[in-house]
C-alpha positions, 0 to 999 in steps of 0.5 A, spaced: 467 460 500 470 465 504 474 471 500 480 474 503 480 481 503 486 485 500 489 491 502 494 495 497 499 500 500 501 504 494 506 510 492 504 515 486 509 515 481 513 509 485 520 508 481 520 501 483 513 498 483 508 501 478 502 503 482 498 504 475 499 497 474 497 495 481 491 499 481 489 496 474 489 489 478 485 492 484 480 494 479 480 487 476 479 484 482 474 488 485 470 487 478 470 480 479 467 481 486 473 480 491 474 485 497 480 489 495 482 496 498 487 500 494 491 506 498 495 511 494 500 515 498 503 521 494 509 525 495 513 519 498 518 514 495 517 506 495 521 505 502 517 510 506 516 505 511 524 503 511 528 507 516 534 502 515 537 503 508 543 503 504 547 509 503 546 509 496 539 508 496 534 513 493 528 511 498 526 516 503 523 514 510 517 518 512 514 517 519 508 521 518 506 516 512 508 510 515 504 512 521 498 513 516 499 506 513 500 502 519 493 505 522 490 503 515 493 496 516 491 495 523 484 498 521 483 493 515 485 487 519 481 489 525 475 490 520 477 483 516 477 479 523 470 481 524 
């Protein structure tokens, strides 16, 4: 019975998705024996990886965090593929 690993990319104090609730979920999943990896980025907004947005959007693109998240995702997928 294969278990699919889960990667959570979250933002501390996110105004769109409650990272505390997401971390509680990752705790429950981990306690149930599921492979889950939470990552929380600080000092950025929910759309840190979104370059194109509405003029009235409060989201701010952050290249460094986007690069870090992409590297984390690639490493996660590389490990999961083994």
